[in-house]
C-alpha positions in Angstrom: -0.1 0.2 0.1 1.3 3.5 -0.4 2.8 5.7 1.8 2.2 9.1 3.1 5.3 10.5 3.7 6.8 9.3 0.0 3.6 10.8 -1.3 4.4 14.1 0.7 7.8 14.7 -0.1 7.2 13.7 -3.7 4.4 16.5 -3.8 5.8 19.4 -1.4 9.5 18.6 -0.7 11.1 17.0 -3.6 9.1 18.6 -6.4 8.4 22.5 -4.6 8.9 24.3 -7.5 8.5 22.3 -10.3 7.0 18.5 -11.2 9.0 16.8 -13.7 6.3 14.3 -14.1 3.7 16.2 -15.1 5.4 19.9 -16.5 3.1 21.6 -13.5 4.1 23.5 -10.9 3.5 22.0 -7.5 2.0 24.3 -5.0 2.1 28.0 -4.9 2.7 29.3 -1.4 3.1 33.0 -1.9 0.3 33.8 0.7 1.8 31.7 3.7 5.2 33.7 2.9 3.4 36.9 2.9 1.4 36.3 5.8 5.3 35.5 7.3 5.5 32.0 8.0 8.9 31.0 7.1 9.4 27.5 5.1 10.1 25.2 7.8 6.6 26.2 9.3 5.1 25.9 6.3 6.3 22.8 5.7 4.7 21.6 9.2 1.4 23.2 7.9 1.7 21.4 4.9 2.1 18.0 6.0 0.5 17.5 9.3 -2.5 19.0 8.1 -3.6 20.3 4.3 -1.3 17.0 3.3 -2.7 14.7 5.7 -6.4 15.8 4.4 -5.9 15.8 1.2 -4.5 12.2 1.0 -7.1 10.9 3.6 -9.9 12.2 0.8 -8.6 9.6 -1.7 -8.1 7.2 0.8 -4.3 7.3 0.2 -3.4 4.2 2.4 -5.7 2.0 0.5 -3.9 3.0 -3.1 -1.8 -0.1 -4.5 1.1 1.6 -6.3 3.1 4.5 -4.6 3.2 6.3 -7.6 -0.2 6.5 -8.3 -0.7 7.8 -4.7 1.6 10.8 -5.4 0.1 11.5 -8.3 -3.6 11.5 -6.7 -2.1 13.8 -4.2 -0.4 16.2 -6.7 -3.9 16.0 -8.6 -5.6 17.0 -5.3 -3.3 19.9 -3.8 -4.0 21.3 -7.3 -7.8 20.8 -6.4 -8.6 18.9 -9.8 -9.3 15.5 -7.7 -13.3 15.4 -7.8 -13.2 16.7 -11.7 -10.6 13.9 -12.3 -12.8 11.0 -10.5 -15.9 11.7 -11.8 -14.6 11.6 -15.6 -13.3 8.1 -14.1 -16.7 7.3 -12.7 -18.7 7.7 -15.9 -15.4 6.1 -18.3 -16.0 3.0 -16.0 -19.7 3.2 -15.4 -19.7 4.0 -11.6 -22.5 6.1 -10.5 -20.6 9.7 -10.7 -20.2 11.0 -7.2 -17.1 13.1 -7.6 -15.9 11.1 -4.5 -13.4 8.4 -3.7 -16.3 5.4 -3.4 -15.2 1.8 -3.1 -15.8 0.8 -6.5 -13.4 3.9 -8.1 -10.6 2.9 -5.5 -11.3 -1.0 -6.6 -10.8 0.5 -10.5 -7.9 2.7 -9.9 -5.7 -0.4 -8.0 -6.7 -2.4 -10.9 -5.6 -0.5 -13.9 -2.3 -0.9 -14.9 -0.1 1.5 -13.1 1.7 2.9 -16.6 -2.1 3.8 -18.2 -3.2 5.3 -15.0 -0.3 7.7 -14.5 -0.7 8.8 -18.3 -4.6 9.3 -17.4 -3.5 11.2 -14.1 -0.7 13.3 -16.1 -2.9 14.0 -18.9 -6.0 15.0 -16.6 -3.4 17.3 -14.8 -2.6 19.5 -17.9 -6.1 19.6 -19.2 -8.2 20.5 -16.2 -4.9 22.9 -15.4 -5.2 24.4 -18.9 -9.4 24.9 -19.1 -9.3 26.1 -15.5 -6.5 28.9 -17.0 -8.8 29.6 -20.0 -11.8 30.3 -18.3 -9.9 32.5 -16.1 -8.4 34.5 -19.2 -11.7 34.4 -20.6 -13.7 36.1 -17.8 -10.4 38.5 -17.5 -11.4 39.8 -20.8 -15.2 40.3 -20.3 
């Protein structure tokens, strides 16, 4: 089963500025820095509060593949997990809930890891692109 400590390092420590797999910046922490938090304080907040809650939302401890769990944590850190789960549920004929239900968890653990990783990375890039386009469109109206 996946390990939270390793997933946390992947998303919030090793790739603090830029994630090589997804070509996507992992976290923007400008607001925390502007409020006077230092690196050590931010890491504690991320690890003990924010990251742990993100991990629980997709039942990370029950994901069989470590890299899958890391990518799901990255996806959730960007607020994209619900959209990805909804798309997966539609694709696999699972009752759509945008939540990590037992059927979705089972399916995630059954999909070949390399295909699932490609799907998650594509989802991060796609949903981020759509979100950015929506922001730009709103600015121009």
